[in-house]
C-alpha positions in Angstrom: 0.0 0.0 0.0 1.4 3.4 -0.9 1.9 5.9 1.8 -1.4 7.4 2.7 -0.2 10.9 3.3 1.5 11.1 -0.1 -1.5 9.8 -1.9 -3.8 12.2 -0.1 -1.5 15.0 -1.0 -1.8 14.0 -4.6 -5.6 13.8 -4.3 -5.7 17.3 -2.8 -3.6 18.7 -5.7 -6.0 17.2 -8.2 -8.9 18.6 -6.3 -7.3 22.1 -6.3 -7.0 21.8 -10.1 -10.3 20.2 -11.1 -12.6 21.3 -8.2 -14.3 17.9 -8.3 -15.1 17.1 -4.7 -17.1 14.0 -5.6 -14.1 12.5 -7.5 -11.8 13.4 -4.6 -14.1 11.7 -2.1 -14.1 8.5 -4.2 -10.3 8.5 -4.5 -10.1 8.9 -0.7 -12.5 6.1 -0.1 -10.6 3.7 -2.4 -7.3 4.5 -0.8 -8.7 4.0 2.7 -10.1 0.6 1.9 -6.8 -0.8 0.6 -6.1 -2.3 4.1 -8.4 -3.5 6.8 -10.3 -0.9 8.8 -9.2 -0.3 12.4 -10.2 2.5 14.8 -6.6 3.8 14.7 -6.8 4.0 10.9 -10.1 5.9 11.2 -8.6 8.4 13.7 -5.5 8.9 11.4 -7.8 9.6 8.4 -10.1 12.0 10.1 -7.4 14.6 9.8 -7.3 14.2 6.1 -11.0 15.3 5.9 -10.4 18.5 8.1 -11.2 20.8 5.2 -14.5 19.0 4.4 -16.5 18.8 7.7 -19.6 17.2 6.0 -17.5 14.5 4.3 -15.6 13.9 7.5 -18.9 13.3 9.4 -20.0 10.9 6.6 -16.6 9.1 6.7 -16.8 8.6 10.5 -20.4 7.4 10.2 -19.5 4.8 7.6 -16.1 3.6 8.9 -16.0 4.7 12.6 -19.4 4.1 14.1 -19.5 0.4 13.2 -16.4 -0.1 15.3 -17.5 1.7 18.5 -19.4 -1.3 20.1 -16.3 -3.5 19.7 -14.0 -1.2 21.7 -13.2 -1.6 25.3 -14.6 1.1 27.6 -11.2 2.7 28.0 -10.8 2.9 24.3 -14.2 4.4 23.9 -13.4 7.1 26.4 -10.1 7.8 24.6 -12.0 8.1 21.4 -14.4 10.6 22.9 -11.4 12.7 24.1 -9.8 12.5 20.7 -12.9 13.5 18.8 -13.8 16.3 21.2 -10.5 17.9 21.9 -8.2 16.9 19.1 -10.5 16.8 16.1 -12.9 19.4 17.4 -15.9 17.2 16.3 -18.3 17.3 19.2 -21.1 15.6 17.3 -19.1 12.5 16.6 -17.7 12.6 20.2 -21.3 12.6 21.5 -22.2 9.6 19.3 -19.4 7.6 20.9 -20.3 8.8 24.4 -24.0 7.7 24.0 -22.8 4.3 23.0 -20.8 3.7 26.2 -22.3 1.5 28.9 -21.4 2.2 32.5 -22.1 -1.4 33.7 -18.9 -2.9 35.0 -17.0 0.4 35.0 -14.6 0.9 38.0 -14.7 4.2 39.8 -11.8 5.7 37.9 -13.6 5.1 34.6 -16.9 6.3 36.0 -15.3 9.6 37.0 -13.7 10.0 33.6 -17.0 9.2 32.0 -18.9 11.6 34.2 -16.6 14.5 33.2 -17.3 13.9 29.6 -21.0 13.5 30.2 -20.9 16.9 31.9 -19.5 18.5 28.8 -22.4 17.4 26.7 -25.4 16.9 29.0 -24.6 19.1 32.0 -24.8 18.8 35.8 -27.6 16.4 36.2 -26.1 13.8 33.9 -22.7 14.2 35.7 -24.3 13.7 39.1 -26.1 10.6 37.9 -22.9 9.1 36.7 -21.0 9.9 39.9 -23.7 8.4 42.0 -22.8 5.0 40.5 -19.3 5.1 42.1 -18.6 2.7 44.9 -16.1 4.9 46.7 -18.3 7.6 48.1 -15.4 9.8 49.1 -14.0 9.6 45.6 -17.5 10.6 44.4 -17.5 13.5 46.8 -14.2 14.6 45.4 -15.5 14.3 41.9 -18.4 16.6 42.7 -16.2 19.0 44.5 -13.8 19.3 41.6 -16.8 19.7 39.2 -18.4 22.5 41.2 -15.1 24.3 42.0 -14.2 24.4 38.3 -17.5 26.3 37.7 -17.5 28.4 40.9 -15.8 31.6 39.9 -18.4 34.4 40.3 -21.1 31.7 40.7 -22.4 31.6 44.3 -24.5 28.5 43.6 -21.6 26.4 42.5 -19.4 27.8 45.3 -22.0 26.6 47.9 -22.3 23.2 46.2 -18.5 22.8 46.3 -18.4 23.9 50.0 -21.0 21.3 50.8 -18.6 18.5 49.9 -15.8 19.8 52.2 -16.9 18.4 55.6 -16.6 14.8 54.3 -13.4 15.4 52.3 -11.6 17.3 55.1 -11.8 14.1 57.3 -10.1 12.0 54.7 -6.3 11.7 54.8 -6.3 11.1 51.1 -8.2 14.3 50.2 -8.0 16.7 53.1 -4.7 18.5 52.2 -5.4 18.4 48.5 -8.5 20.6 48.8 -7.2 23.2 51.2 -6.1 25.7 48.5 -9.4 25.3 46.7 -11.2 25.8 50.0 -9.3 28.9 50.7 -10.1 30.2 47.2 -13.8 29.6 47.8 -13.7 31.5 51.1 -11.9 34.4 49.3 -14.6 34.4 46.6 -17.3 34.5 49.2 -15.7 37.4 51.1 -14.6 35.4 54.1 -11.1 36.8 54.0 -10.0 36.0 57.5 -10.9 32.3 57.0 -9.3 32.4 53.6 -6.0 33.7 55.1 -5.9 30.8 57.6 -6.5 28.3 54.8 -3.9 29.8 52.5 -1.4 29.6 55.3 -2.3 26.0 55.9 -1.9 25.2 52.2 1.6 26.7 52.3 2.3 27.0 48.6 5.0 29.7 48.5 5.1 32.3 47.1 1.5 31.8 45.9 0.3 31.7 49.5 1.8 35.1 50.3 0.4 36.6 47.1 -3.1 35.3 47.9 -2.9 36.6 51.5 -1.9 40.0 50.2 -5.0 40.2 48.1 -7.1 39.2 51.1 -5.4 41.8 53.3 -6.2 44.4 50.6 -9.9 43.4 50.7 -9.8 43.8 54.5 -8.2 47.2 54.0 -5.3 46.1 56.1 -2.9 47.9 53.8 0.0 48.1 56.3 0.1 44.3 56.6 -0.3 43.9 52.8 2.7 46.2 52.3 4.7 44.2 54.9 4.0 41.0 53.0 5.2 42.6 49.7 8.5 43.4 51.4 8.8 39.7 52.4 8.3 38.7 48.7 10.9 41.2 47.6 13.5 39.3 49.6 12.8 36.3 47.3 14.6 38.1 44.4 14.1 37.8 40.7 10.8 38.5 39.0 8.9 37.8 42.2 10.8 40.7 43.9 10.1 43.1 41.0 6.4 42.2 40.9 6.1 42.5 44.7 7.7 46.0 44.6 5.1 47.1 42.0 2.4 45.4 44.0 3.2 47.7 46.9 2.7 50.7 44.6 -0.7 49.3 43.6 -1.6 48.9 47.3 -0.7 52.6 47.9 -2.9 53.5 44.9 -5.8 51.5 46.3 -5.4 53.1 49.7 -5.5 56.6 48.2 -1.9 57.5 49.1 -0.6 58.9 45.8 2.6 60.3 47.3 3.8 56.9 48.5 2.6 55.3 45.3 4.8 57.7 43.3 7.7 57.0 45.6 7.2 53.2 45.2 7.0 53.5 41.4 10.3 55.4 41.5 11.8 52.6 43.6 10.7 50.0 41.0 12.6 52.0 38.4 15.8 52.1 40.5 15.8 48.6 41.7 14.5 46.7 38.6 15.5 48.5 35.4 14.8 46.8 32.2 11.9 44.7 33.6 8.2 44.7 32.6 7.5 46.1 36.1 9.9 49.0 35.4 8.2 49.7 32.1 4.8 49.8 33.7 6.1 52.1 36.5 7.6 54.4 33.9 4.3 54.7 32.1 2.3 55.4 35.2 4.8 58.1 36.3 4.6 59.8 33.0 0.8 59.7 33.2 1.1 61.4 36.6 3.3 64.1 35.2 6.4 63.0 37.1 9.7 64.0 35.5 11.9 61.1 34.5 15.7 61.5 34.7 18.1 58.8 33.6 15.7 56.0 34.2 14.9 57.3 37.7 12.1 59.7 38.6 11.5 62.8 40.6 8.3 64.8 40.9 7.9 67.9 38.8 8.0 71.1 40.8 5.1 73.3 40.2 
């Protein structure tokens, strides 16, 4: 059998010349049938039809769909992923998903299946699939992850995620894993003191300090927020430059323009040539601050 890619390239050149899609399709079908059909061959060939979505759908219906029932559950789930995320063909992915039977699935496969069901059929279908899991803690974790992923600026999903925490927090397997997400939920709900405690417990540096700074800002505890930016500046590198600029932002939020200008000048002196320095330069110019040799001093009126 001649190399498929070379033959398809030739077919495409002929199509570009004669504009005869029907003949192109027949050549493609003849080439495809030269060796026995497998699901891998179908997957490989779907890419050849990318410029012709309708023909690609017809190709999959003819050559792919008859193979679905004979695949193992894991192979079916892999095919759903391939069609949905690699080929960007949600209709075909859904056809495969609807053919999957959950009977006999272990919890890991059920969780994976539930996540795909959620993409196509939403929350209720996801919950039904998760309820079939034997490990109820793993089911709670699946629900928590599902709701947390959809919780930003969505109080309903925040509350549903929080409802799973009491059980998960008692589990050695899950308790520490969810602390950061729990802290984030508390921050989103305006429970900043509780969020600070949880971020500290999660102890992911320097992300923990950054998150606590934002909570301190929301609490209007600007002095503590500035203190924390000073701690981050001791880290060095880009973190230090970003922390130095963050301090200027905090002064701006607090309404102290004089200290904001001083802090922006400090960024220029300490971190020349950085993105933070460039931003500081622009803000100082906007404020009408005279710039001298890369450093800054206020214009005298």
